[in-house]
VOLUMLUM-962816 format. One record per residue: residue number from 1; x, y, z of N, C-alpha, C, O in turn. Coordinates in pm, whole numbers, always signed. Layout:
// residues N
<nr:NUM; n.x:X; n.y:Y; n.z:Z; ca.x:X; ca.y:Y; ca.z:Z; c.x:X; c.y:Y; c.z:Z; o.x:X; o.y:Y; o.z:Z> $
...
// end
This chain:
// residues 118
<nr:1; n.x:+9675; n.y:+9099; n.z:+8280; ca.x:+9631; ca.y:+9190; ca.z:+8207; c.x:+9579; c.y:+9108; c.z:+8115; o.x:+9644; o.y:+9081; o.z:+8014> $
<nr:2; n.x:+9450; n.y:+9056; n.z:+8138; ca.x:+9353; ca.y:+9038; ca.z:+8046; c.x:+9249; c.y:+9119; c.z:+8010; o.x:+9201; o.y:+9179; o.z:+8107> $
<nr:3; n.x:+9204; n.y:+9139; n.z:+7916; ca.x:+9089; ca.y:+9217; ca.z:+7859; c.x:+9106; c.y:+9369; c.z:+7863; o.x:+9189; o.y:+9432; o.z:+7797> $
<nr:4; n.x:+9029; n.y:+9414; n.z:+7936; ca.x:+9081; ca.y:+9580; ca.z:+7956; c.x:+9216; c.y:+9574; c.z:+8022; o.x:+9314; o.y:+9636; o.z:+7980> $
<nr:5; n.x:+9216; n.y:+9522; n.z:+8091; ca.x:+9356; ca.y:+9591; ca.z:+8148; c.x:+9478; c.y:+9576; c.z:+8040; o.x:+9583; o.y:+9640; o.z:+8041> $
<nr:6; n.x:+9444; n.y:+9489; n.z:+7959; ca.x:+9548; ca.y:+9461; ca.z:+7827; c.x:+9546; c.y:+9614; c.z:+7770; o.x:+9639; o.y:+9693; o.z:+7762> $
<nr:7; n.x:+9382; n.y:+9633; n.z:+7727; ca.x:+9386; ca.y:+9737; ca.z:+7633; c.x:+9479; c.y:+9873; c.z:+7758; o.x:+9591; o.y:+9921; o.z:+7735> $
<nr:8; n.x:+9404; n.y:+9901; n.z:+7862; ca.x:+9493; ca.y:+9942; ca.z:+7930; c.x:+9628; c.y:+10002; c.z:+7962; o.x:+9653; o.y:+10117; o.z:+7998> $
<nr:9; n.x:+9731; n.y:+9872; n.z:+7937; ca.x:+9854; ca.y:+9876; ca.z:+7934; c.x:+9918; c.y:+9929; c.z:+7820; o.x:+10022; o.y:+9991; o.z:+7796> $
<nr:10; n.x:+9806; n.y:+9876; n.z:+7748; ca.x:+9842; ca.y:+9952; ca.z:+7589; c.x:+9880; c.y:+10105; c.z:+7602; o.x:+9986; o.y:+10167; o.z:+7598> $
<nr:11; n.x:+9733; n.y:+10142; n.z:+7620; ca.x:+9722; ca.y:+10265; ca.z:+7622; c.x:+9856; c.y:+10366; c.z:+7689; o.x:+9908; o.y:+10458; o.z:+7627> $
<nr:12; n.x:+9898; n.y:+10315; n.z:+7848; ca.x:+9998; ca.y:+10355; ca.z:+7888; c.x:+10133; c.y:+10345; c.z:+7822; o.x:+10223; o.y:+10428; o.z:+7838> $
<nr:13; n.x:+10141; n.y:+10226; n.z:+7737; ca.x:+10269; ca.y:+10219; ca.z:+7652; c.x:+10274; c.y:+10372; c.z:+7589; o.x:+10362; o.y:+10458; o.z:+7597> $
<nr:14; n.x:+10149; n.y:+10373; n.z:+7524; ca.x:+10137; ca.y:+10458; ca.z:+7421; c.x:+10173; c.y:+10614; c.z:+7503; o.x:+10282; o.y:+10672; o.z:+7503> $
<nr:15; n.x:+10066; n.y:+10651; n.z:+7559; ca.x:+10072; ca.y:+10759; ca.z:+7663; c.x:+10232; c.y:+10808; c.z:+7751; o.x:+10259; o.y:+10923; o.z:+7783> $
<nr:16; n.x:+10294; n.y:+10718; n.z:+7769; ca.x:+10441; ca.y:+10735; ca.z:+7819; c.x:+10522; c.y:+10762; c.z:+7734; o.x:+10606; o.y:+10849; o.z:+7757> $
<nr:17; n.x:+10521; n.y:+10691; n.z:+7609; ca.x:+10602; ca.y:+10706; ca.z:+7490; c.x:+10713; c.y:+10558; c.z:+7521; o.x:+10830; o.y:+10558; o.z:+7481> $
<nr:18; n.x:+10671; n.y:+10479; n.z:+7573; ca.x:+10761; ca.y:+10354; ca.z:+7618; c.x:+10750; c.y:+10269; c.z:+7489; o.x:+10854; o.y:+10210; o.z:+7459> $
<nr:19; n.x:+10654; n.y:+10253; n.z:+7413; ca.x:+10647; ca.y:+10175; ca.z:+7270; c.x:+10734; c.y:+10262; c.z:+7153; o.x:+10707; o.y:+10376; o.z:+7113> $
<nr:20; n.x:+10814; n.y:+10198; n.z:+7122; ca.x:+10842; ca.y:+10285; ca.z:+7014; c.x:+10863; c.y:+10208; c.z:+6861; o.x:+10908; o.y:+10094; o.z:+6858> $
<nr:21; n.x:+10835; n.y:+10265; n.z:+6763; ca.x:+10837; ca.y:+10194; ca.z:+6619; c.x:+10963; c.y:+10249; c.z:+6505; o.x:+10989; o.y:+10367; o.z:+6482> $
<nr:22; n.x:+11026; n.y:+10135; n.z:+6447; ca.x:+11125; ca.y:+10200; ca.z:+6392; c.x:+11193; c.y:+10087; c.z:+6356; o.x:+11127; o.y:+9998; o.z:+6303> $
<nr:23; n.x:+11344; n.y:+10065; n.z:+6379; ca.x:+11448; ca.y:+9957; ca.z:+6368; c.x:+11524; c.y:+9962; c.z:+6479; o.x:+11589; o.y:+10066; o.z:+6491> $
<nr:24; n.x:+11537; n.y:+9863; n.z:+6583; ca.x:+11595; ca.y:+9843; ca.z:+6666; c.x:+11648; c.y:+9702; c.z:+6690; o.x:+11580; o.y:+9601; o.z:+6668> $
<nr:25; n.x:+11770; n.y:+9701; n.z:+6734; ca.x:+11853; ca.y:+9582; ca.z:+6762; c.x:+11824; c.y:+9605; c.z:+6915; o.x:+11818; o.y:+9704; o.z:+6989> $
<nr:26; n.x:+11804; n.y:+9427; n.z:+6935; ca.x:+11806; ca.y:+9386; ca.z:+7041; c.x:+11952; c.y:+9286; c.z:+7120; o.x:+12052; o.y:+9244; o.z:+7062> $
<nr:27; n.x:+11914; n.y:+9270; n.z:+7269; ca.x:+12042; ca.y:+9232; ca.z:+7330; c.x:+12083; c.y:+9141; c.z:+7268; o.x:+12205; o.y:+9128; o.z:+7257> $
<nr:28; n.x:+11980; n.y:+9033; n.z:+7199; ca.x:+12029; ca.y:+8884; ca.z:+7120; c.x:+12070; c.y:+8960; c.z:+7014; o.x:+12174; o.y:+8897; o.z:+6996> $
<nr:29; n.x:+12073; n.y:+9059; n.z:+6914; ca.x:+12142; ca.y:+9081; ca.z:+6810; c.x:+12052; c.y:+9066; c.z:+6708; o.x:+12083; o.y:+9058; o.z:+6589> $
<nr:30; n.x:+11904; n.y:+9060; n.z:+6769; ca.x:+11816; ca.y:+9013; ca.z:+6605; c.x:+11760; c.y:+9201; c.z:+6631; o.x:+11777; o.y:+9282; o.z:+6722> $
<nr:31; n.x:+11692; n.y:+9205; n.z:+6502; ca.x:+11635; ca.y:+9332; ca.z:+6468; c.x:+11484; c.y:+9328; c.z:+6502; o.x:+11413; o.y:+9238; o.z:+6456> $
<nr:32; n.x:+11418; n.y:+9459; n.z:+6612; ca.x:+11322; ca.y:+9402; ca.z:+6586; c.x:+11198; c.y:+9576; c.z:+6513; o.x:+11237; o.y:+9693; o.z:+6504> $
<nr:33; n.x:+11117; n.y:+9544; n.z:+6492; ca.x:+11040; ca.y:+9715; ca.z:+6433; c.x:+10961; c.y:+9790; c.z:+6514; o.x:+10887; o.y:+9884; o.z:+6487> $
<nr:34; n.x:+10992; n.y:+9724; n.z:+6643; ca.x:+10969; ca.y:+9802; ca.z:+6792; c.x:+11027; c.y:+9803; c.z:+6921; o.x:+11101; o.y:+9707; o.z:+6944> $
<nr:35; n.x:+11018; n.y:+9858; n.z:+6981; ca.x:+11110; ca.y:+9837; ca.z:+7103; c.x:+10988; c.y:+9834; c.z:+7239; o.x:+10875; o.y:+9818; o.z:+7193> $
<nr:36; n.x:+10989; n.y:+9842; n.z:+7334; ca.x:+10880; ca.y:+9855; ca.z:+7448; c.x:+11006; c.y:+9901; c.z:+7556; o.x:+11091; o.y:+9822; o.z:+7595> $
<nr:37; n.x:+11000; n.y:+10050; n.z:+7597; ca.x:+11112; ca.y:+10090; ca.z:+7719; c.x:+11007; c.y:+10080; c.z:+7851; o.x:+10914; o.y:+10161; o.z:+7861> $
<nr:38; n.x:+11030; n.y:+9974; n.z:+7953; ca.x:+10943; ca.y:+9995; ca.z:+8050; c.x:+10989; c.y:+10089; c.z:+8167; o.x:+10919; o.y:+10121; o.z:+8263> $
<nr:39; n.x:+11129; n.y:+10130; n.z:+8142; ca.x:+11181; ca.y:+10244; ca.z:+8219; c.x:+11167; c.y:+10393; c.z:+8240; o.x:+11200; o.y:+10469; o.z:+8330> $
<nr:40; n.x:+11078; n.y:+10414; n.z:+8069; ca.x:+11007; ca.y:+10525; ca.z:+8162; c.x:+10919; c.y:+10507; c.z:+8206; o.x:+10941; o.y:+10569; o.z:+8310> $
<nr:41; n.x:+10788; n.y:+10456; n.z:+8223; ca.x:+10709; ca.y:+10463; ca.z:+8302; c.x:+10653; c.y:+10472; c.z:+8444; o.x:+10541; o.y:+10484; o.z:+8494> $
<nr:42; n.x:+10830; n.y:+10458; n.z:+8502; ca.x:+10813; ca.y:+10508; ca.z:+8625; c.x:+10828; c.y:+10681; c.z:+8669; o.x:+10816; o.y:+10728; o.z:+8782> $
<nr:43; n.x:+10855; n.y:+10747; n.z:+8559; ca.x:+10903; ca.y:+10855; ca.z:+8549; c.x:+10715; c.y:+10928; c.z:+8556; o.x:+10709; o.y:+11041; o.z:+8605> $
<nr:44; n.x:+10584; n.y:+10865; n.z:+8510; ca.x:+10482; ca.y:+10918; ca.z:+8483; c.x:+10438; c.y:+10811; c.z:+8603; o.x:+10424; o.y:+10690; o.z:+8586> $
<nr:45; n.x:+10415; n.y:+10898; n.z:+8753; ca.x:+10371; ca.y:+10830; ca.z:+8863; c.x:+10220; c.y:+10790; c.z:+8871; o.x:+10173; o.y:+10703; o.z:+8945> $
<nr:46; n.x:+10156; n.y:+10868; n.z:+8785; ca.x:+9987; ca.y:+10779; ca.z:+8791; c.x:+9986; c.y:+10657; c.z:+8677; o.x:+9893; o.y:+10576; o.z:+8675> $
<nr:47; n.x:+10092; n.y:+10649; n.z:+8585; ca.x:+10081; ca.y:+10536; ca.z:+8483; c.x:+10175; c.y:+10441; c.z:+8577; o.x:+10143; o.y:+10323; o.z:+8565> $
<nr:48; n.x:+10259; n.y:+10458; n.z:+8648; ca.x:+10327; ca.y:+10364; ca.z:+8718; c.x:+10248; c.y:+10305; c.z:+8823; o.x:+10252; o.y:+10182; o.z:+8828> $
<nr:49; n.x:+10178; n.y:+10365; n.z:+8908; ca.x:+10082; ca.y:+10338; ca.z:+9019; c.x:+9961; c.y:+10238; c.z:+8902; o.x:+9928; o.y:+10133; o.z:+8956> $
<nr:50; n.x:+9926; n.y:+10249; n.z:+8820; ca.x:+9813; ca.y:+10171; ca.z:+8734; c.x:+9921; c.y:+10026; c.z:+8684; o.x:+9881; o.y:+9910; o.z:+8694> $
<nr:51; n.x:+10033; n.y:+10057; n.z:+8640; ca.x:+10065; ca.y:+9926; ca.z:+8652; c.x:+10115; c.y:+9855; c.z:+8708; o.x:+10138; o.y:+9745; o.z:+8657> $
<nr:52; n.x:+10153; n.y:+9885; n.z:+8842; ca.x:+10196; ca.y:+9862; ca.z:+8924; c.x:+10041; c.y:+9775; c.z:+8991; o.x:+10068; o.y:+9668; o.z:+9046> $
<nr:53; n.x:+9950; n.y:+9798; n.z:+8989; ca.x:+9782; ca.y:+9776; ca.z:+9035; c.x:+9787; c.y:+9667; c.z:+8926; o.x:+9781; o.y:+9559; o.z:+8984> $
<nr:54; n.x:+9795; n.y:+9652; n.z:+8807; ca.x:+9800; ca.y:+9560; ca.z:+8670; c.x:+9896; c.y:+9436; c.z:+8698; o.x:+9843; o.y:+9327; o.z:+8677> $
<nr:55; n.x:+9987; n.y:+9435; n.z:+8729; ca.x:+10110; ca.y:+9347; ca.z:+8774; c.x:+10069; c.y:+9280; c.z:+8900; o.x:+10105; o.y:+9163; o.z:+8890> $
<nr:56; n.x:+10023; n.y:+9296; n.z:+8987; ca.x:+9945; ca.y:+9276; ca.z:+9129; c.x:+9795; c.y:+9172; c.z:+9064; o.x:+9772; o.y:+9052; o.z:+9079> $
<nr:57; n.x:+9718; n.y:+9278; n.z:+8994; ca.x:+9591; ca.y:+9203; ca.z:+8960; c.x:+9611; c.y:+9065; c.z:+8874; o.x:+9513; o.y:+9000; o.z:+8837> $
<nr:58; n.x:+9729; n.y:+9029; n.z:+8849; ca.x:+9746; ca.y:+8904; ca.z:+8806; c.x:+9880; c.y:+8811; c.z:+8841; o.x:+9951; o.y:+8732; o.z:+8778> $
<nr:59; n.x:+9871; n.y:+8877; n.z:+9010; ca.x:+9937; ca.y:+8789; ca.z:+9079; c.x:+9874; c.y:+8706; c.z:+9153; o.x:+9829; o.y:+8746; o.z:+9260> $
<nr:60; n.x:+9855; n.y:+8562; n.z:+9111; ca.x:+9796; ca.y:+8459; ca.z:+9205; c.x:+9815; c.y:+8504; c.z:+9335; o.x:+9914; o.y:+8555; o.z:+9386> $
<nr:61; n.x:+9666; n.y:+8467; n.z:+9395; ca.x:+9700; ca.y:+8515; ca.z:+9585; c.x:+9754; c.y:+8398; c.z:+9645; o.x:+9818; o.y:+8416; o.z:+9749> $
<nr:62; n.x:+9740; n.y:+8278; n.z:+9600; ca.x:+9803; ca.y:+8166; ca.z:+9623; c.x:+9976; c.y:+8161; c.z:+9619; o.x:+10045; o.y:+8098; o.z:+9700> $
<nr:63; n.x:+10027; n.y:+8240; n.z:+9510; ca.x:+10113; ca.y:+8235; ca.z:+9425; c.x:+10192; c.y:+8313; c.z:+9575; o.x:+10278; o.y:+8261; o.z:+9647> $
<nr:64; n.x:+10134; n.y:+8441; n.z:+9587; ca.x:+10217; ca.y:+8519; ca.z:+9695; c.x:+10218; c.y:+8452; c.z:+9841; o.x:+10275; o.y:+8512; o.z:+9932> $
<nr:65; n.x:+10171; n.y:+8362; n.z:+9858; ca.x:+10173; ca.y:+8303; ca.z:+10030; c.x:+10321; c.y:+8153; c.z:+9984; o.x:+10418; o.y:+8119; o.z:+10051> $
<nr:66; n.x:+10300; n.y:+8131; n.z:+9924; ca.x:+10436; ca.y:+8054; ca.z:+9835; c.x:+10540; c.y:+8116; c.z:+9836; o.x:+10633; o.y:+8056; o.z:+9890> $
<nr:67; n.x:+10568; n.y:+8248; n.z:+9783; ca.x:+10657; ca.y:+8329; ca.z:+9730; c.x:+10755; c.y:+8386; c.z:+9833; o.x:+10713; o.y:+8502; o.z:+9840> $
<nr:68; n.x:+10865; n.y:+8378; n.z:+9923; ca.x:+10909; ca.y:+8453; ca.z:+9998; c.x:+10996; c.y:+8546; c.z:+9967; o.x:+11024; o.y:+8619; o.z:+10062> $
<nr:69; n.x:+11043; n.y:+8568; n.z:+9875; ca.x:+11143; ca.y:+8682; ca.z:+9823; c.x:+11073; c.y:+8742; c.z:+9667; o.x:+11027; o.y:+8659; o.z:+9588> $
<nr:70; n.x:+11071; n.y:+8833; n.z:+9647; ca.x:+11071; ca.y:+8911; ca.z:+9510; c.x:+11213; c.y:+8945; c.z:+9477; o.x:+11292; o.y:+8991; o.z:+9559> $
<nr:71; n.x:+11252; n.y:+8911; n.z:+9301; ca.x:+11384; ca.y:+8945; ca.z:+9254; c.x:+11397; c.y:+9036; c.z:+9166; o.x:+11324; o.y:+8990; o.z:+9079> $
<nr:72; n.x:+11434; n.y:+9124; n.z:+9128; ca.x:+11410; ca.y:+9258; ca.z:+9011; c.x:+11557; c.y:+9251; c.z:+8938; o.x:+11665; o.y:+9252; o.z:+8999> $
<nr:73; n.x:+11542; n.y:+9245; n.z:+8809; ca.x:+11656; ca.y:+9245; ca.z:+8742; c.x:+11696; c.y:+9357; c.z:+8645; o.x:+11616; o.y:+9376; o.z:+8553> $
<nr:74; n.x:+11806; n.y:+9436; n.z:+8648; ca.x:+11838; ca.y:+9512; ca.z:+8646; c.x:+11824; c.y:+9570; c.z:+8495; o.x:+11844; o.y:+9475; o.z:+8419> $
<nr:75; n.x:+11801; n.y:+9677; n.z:+8427; ca.x:+11779; ca.y:+9806; ca.z:+8560; c.x:+11648; c.y:+9827; c.z:+8525; o.x:+11619; o.y:+9919; o.z:+8601> $
<nr:76; n.x:+11529; n.y:+9798; n.z:+8446; ca.x:+11363; ca.y:+9866; ca.z:+8431; c.x:+11299; c.y:+9736; c.z:+8524; o.x:+11178; o.y:+9735; o.z:+8543> $
<nr:77; n.x:+11372; n.y:+9642; n.z:+8572; ca.x:+11250; ca.y:+9548; ca.z:+8709; c.x:+11288; c.y:+9586; c.z:+8785; o.x:+11207; o.y:+9558; o.z:+8874> $
<nr:78; n.x:+11382; n.y:+9650; n.z:+8837; ca.x:+11448; ca.y:+9678; ca.z:+9027; c.x:+11343; c.y:+9808; c.z:+9099; o.x:+11331; o.y:+9829; o.z:+9220> $
<nr:79; n.x:+11271; n.y:+9887; n.z:+8980; ca.x:+11164; ca.y:+9941; ca.z:+9018; c.x:+11030; c.y:+9924; c.z:+9049; o.x:+10959; o.y:+9990; o.z:+9125> $
<nr:80; n.x:+11004; n.y:+9831; n.z:+8981; ca.x:+10896; ca.y:+9719; ca.z:+8965; c.x:+10891; c.y:+9629; c.z:+9113; o.x:+10805; o.y:+9621; o.z:+9200> $
<nr:81; n.x:+11026; n.y:+9564; n.z:+9095; ca.x:+11008; ca.y:+9449; ca.z:+9170; c.x:+11036; c.y:+9538; c.z:+9329; o.x:+11077; o.y:+9458; o.z:+9414> $
<nr:82; n.x:+11025; n.y:+9658; n.z:+9375; ca.x:+11076; ca.y:+9716; ca.z:+9487; c.x:+10891; c.y:+9790; c.z:+9508; o.x:+10853; o.y:+9757; o.z:+9620> $
<nr:83; n.x:+10827; n.y:+9838; n.z:+9465; ca.x:+10708; ca.y:+9850; ca.z:+9505; c.x:+10643; c.y:+9773; c.z:+9497; o.x:+10526; o.y:+9801; o.z:+9524> $
<nr:84; n.x:+10675; n.y:+9622; n.z:+9454; ca.x:+10515; ca.y:+9499; ca.z:+9445; c.x:+10586; c.y:+9451; c.z:+9577; o.x:+10507; o.y:+9417; o.z:+9666> $
<nr:85; n.x:+10747; n.y:+9440; n.z:+9613; ca.x:+10783; ca.y:+9316; ca.z:+9684; c.x:+10705; c.y:+9431; c.z:+9847; o.x:+10638; o.y:+9372; o.z:+9931> $
<nr:86; n.x:+10732; n.y:+9590; n.z:+9861; ca.x:+10718; ca.y:+9642; ca.z:+9922; c.x:+10541; c.y:+9604; c.z:+9945; o.x:+10500; o.y:+9549; o.z:+10047> $
<nr:87; n.x:+10456; n.y:+9644; n.z:+9834; ca.x:+10329; ca.y:+9590; ca.z:+9862; c.x:+10276; c.y:+9496; c.z:+9902; o.x:+10162; o.y:+9489; o.z:+9947> $
<nr:88; n.x:+10373; n.y:+9392; n.z:+9889; ca.x:+10291; ca.y:+9249; ca.z:+9896; c.x:+10356; c.y:+9212; c.z:+10038; o.x:+10324; o.y:+9106; o.z:+10093> $
<nr:89; n.x:+10460; n.y:+9311; n.z:+10104; ca.x:+10534; ca.y:+9269; ca.z:+10236; c.x:+10593; c.y:+9139; c.z:+10222; o.x:+10552; o.y:+9047; o.z:+10293> $
<nr:90; n.x:+10727; n.y:+9113; n.z:+10101; ca.x:+10799; ca.y:+9055; ca.z:+10089; c.x:+10961; c.y:+9100; c.z:+10071; o.x:+10986; o.y:+9219; o.z:+10047> $
<nr:91; n.x:+11043; n.y:+9029; n.z:+10079; ca.x:+11215; ca.y:+9131; ca.z:+10109; c.x:+11225; c.y:+9143; c.z:+9958; o.x:+11121; o.y:+9107; o.z:+9903> $
<nr:92; n.x:+11315; n.y:+9181; n.z:+9879; ca.x:+11348; ca.y:+9220; ca.z:+9755; c.x:+11496; c.y:+9169; c.z:+9751; o.x:+11568; o.y:+9166; o.z:+9851> $
<nr:93; n.x:+11531; n.y:+9131; n.z:+9638; ca.x:+11688; ca.y:+9105; ca.z:+9620; c.x:+11642; c.y:+9204; c.z:+9413; o.x:+11550; o.y:+9252; o.z:+9346> $
<nr:94; n.x:+11776; n.y:+9176; n.z:+9414; ca.x:+11834; ca.y:+9211; ca.z:+9251; c.x:+11937; c.y:+9106; c.z:+9213; o.x:+12029; o.y:+9058; o.z:+9279> $
<nr:95; n.x:+11911; n.y:+9092; n.z:+9131; ca.x:+12097; ca.y:+9021; ca.z:+9057; c.x:+12133; c.y:+9164; c.z:+8977; o.x:+12052; o.y:+9241; o.z:+8926> $
<nr:96; n.x:+12279; n.y:+9177; n.z:+8981; ca.x:+12344; ca.y:+9222; ca.z:+8900; c.x:+12433; c.y:+9178; c.z:+8730; o.x:+12493; o.y:+9073; o.z:+8709> $
<nr:97; n.x:+12420; n.y:+9265; n.z:+8657; ca.x:+12409; ca.y:+9189; ca.z:+8572; c.x:+12599; c.y:+9131; c.z:+8562; o.x:+12643; o.y:+9031; o.z:+8506> $
<nr:98; n.x:+12668; n.y:+9232; n.z:+8633; ca.x:+12849; ca.y:+9138; ca.z:+8666; c.x:+12840; c.y:+9180; c.z:+8819; o.x:+12806; o.y:+9276; o.z:+8889> $
<nr:99; n.x:+12909; n.y:+9009; n.z:+8833; ca.x:+12955; ca.y:+9074; ca.z:+8989; c.x:+13028; c.y:+9180; c.z:+9026; o.x:+13128; o.y:+9205; o.z:+8959> $
<nr:100; n.x:+12994; n.y:+9264; n.z:+9141; ca.x:+13123; ca.y:+9374; ca.z:+9173; c.x:+13210; c.y:+9351; c.z:+9181; o.x:+13187; o.y:+9249; o.z:+9247> $
<nr:101; n.x:+13331; n.y:+9351; n.z:+9170; ca.x:+13474; ca.y:+9353; ca.z:+9212; c.x:+13545; c.y:+9456; c.z:+9348; o.x:+13659; o.y:+9474; o.z:+9390> $
<nr:102; n.x:+13455; n.y:+9490; n.z:+9370; ca.x:+13474; ca.y:+9542; ca.z:+9492; c.x:+13390; c.y:+9565; c.z:+9640; o.x:+13270; o.y:+9537; o.z:+9628> $
<nr:103; n.x:+13424; n.y:+9604; n.z:+9756; ca.x:+13346; ca.y:+9610; ca.z:+9836; c.x:+13343; c.y:+9466; c.z:+9908; o.x:+13440; o.y:+9428; o.z:+9975> $
<nr:104; n.x:+13185; n.y:+9358; n.z:+9883; ca.x:+13144; ca.y:+9241; ca.z:+9935; c.x:+13162; c.y:+9174; c.z:+9800; o.x:+13165; o.y:+9051; o.z:+9800> $
<nr:105; n.x:+13172; n.y:+9221; n.z:+9715; ca.x:+13180; ca.y:+9145; ca.z:+9607; c.x:+13043; c.y:+9046; c.z:+9487; o.x:+13059; o.y:+8957; o.z:+9403> $
<nr:106; n.x:+12929; n.y:+9114; n.z:+9533; ca.x:+12814; ca.y:+8998; ca.z:+9566; c.x:+12812; c.y:+9042; c.z:+9358; o.x:+12878; o.y:+9109; o.z:+9279> $
<nr:107; n.x:+12670; n.y:+8937; n.z:+9357; ca.x:+12625; ca.y:+8949; ca.z:+9226; c.x:+12483; c.y:+8980; c.z:+9268; o.x:+12395; o.y:+9049; o.z:+9215> $
<nr:108; n.x:+12489; n.y:+8904; n.z:+9386; ca.x:+12276; ca.y:+8926; ca.z:+9418; c.x:+12290; c.y:+8959; c.z:+9543; o.x:+12351; o.y:+8909; o.z:+9637> $
<nr:109; n.x:+12213; n.y:+9065; n.z:+9527; ca.x:+12165; ca.y:+9161; ca.z:+9635; c.x:+12039; c.y:+9180; c.z:+9723; o.x:+11923; o.y:+9171; o.z:+9683> $
<nr:110; n.x:+12077; n.y:+9205; n.z:+9841; ca.x:+11993; ca.y:+9128; ca.z:+9920; c.x:+11978; c.y:+9035; c.z:+10016; o.x:+12089; o.y:+8981; o.z:+10024> $
<nr:111; n.x:+11893; n.y:+8977; n.z:+10107; ca.x:+11885; ca.y:+8823; ca.z:+10170; c.x:+11851; c.y:+8727; c.z:+10080; o.x:+11737; o.y:+8715; o.z:+10036> $
<nr:112; n.x:+11963; n.y:+8643; n.z:+10043; ca.x:+11887; ca.y:+8521; ca.z:+9932; c.x:+11834; c.y:+8405; c.z:+10088; o.x:+11732; o.y:+8342; o.z:+10061> $
<nr:113; n.x:+11875; n.y:+8383; n.z:+10191; ca.x:+11800; ca.y:+8322; ca.z:+10310; c.x:+11769; c.y:+8427; c.z:+10442; o.x:+11792; o.y:+8547; o.z:+10444> $
<nr:114; n.x:+11735; n.y:+8379; n.z:+10504; ca.x:+11744; ca.y:+8466; ca.z:+10649; c.x:+11829; c.y:+8475; c.z:+10722; o.x:+11873; o.y:+8368; o.z:+10764> $
<nr:115; n.x:+11889; n.y:+8595; n.z:+10770; ca.x:+12027; ca.y:+8540; ca.z:+10857; c.x:+11990; c.y:+8495; c.z:+11001; o.x:+11885; o.y:+8530; o.z:+11054> $
<nr:116; n.x:+12081; n.y:+8416; n.z:+11062; ca.x:+12048; ca.y:+8335; ca.z:+11179; c.x:+12144; c.y:+8411; c.z:+11279; o.x:+12258; o.y:+8446; o.z:+11250> $
<nr:117; n.x:+12049; n.y:+8443; n.z:+11466; ca.x:+12134; ca.y:+8485; ca.z:+11562; c.x:+12198; c.y:+8589; c.z:+11525; o.x:+12194; o.y:+8633; o.z:+11410> $
<nr:118; n.x:+12276; n.y:+8647; n.z:+11633; ca.x:+12361; ca.y:+8774; ca.z:+11655; c.x:+12517; c.y:+8713; c.z:+11751; o.x:+12605; o.y:+8793; o.z:+11783> $
// end
């Protein structure tokens, strides 16, 4: 997202209210004078599509050929990874914050490697 793409992304952050100013405690415990909440952008379909297009424009075509799967991190990253994986025809994975204690007790959802045979 260089040049006008960066300006466009900044406008999306402002337009969607995803950029907040104030005092925010980050996960690290540090305080920040601003907070970027990417979870809001998918609520604005046009802004979300523009953001996805910007992400795709910075993914190098050679990298796309070498990548076998795309992974998203909860929660903000999953929506973006899902749409980009679909657009690039790549399998999607996501990593849970904590391993499930029920069902299949997985920390990673999706296929880590291609399952073989039937």
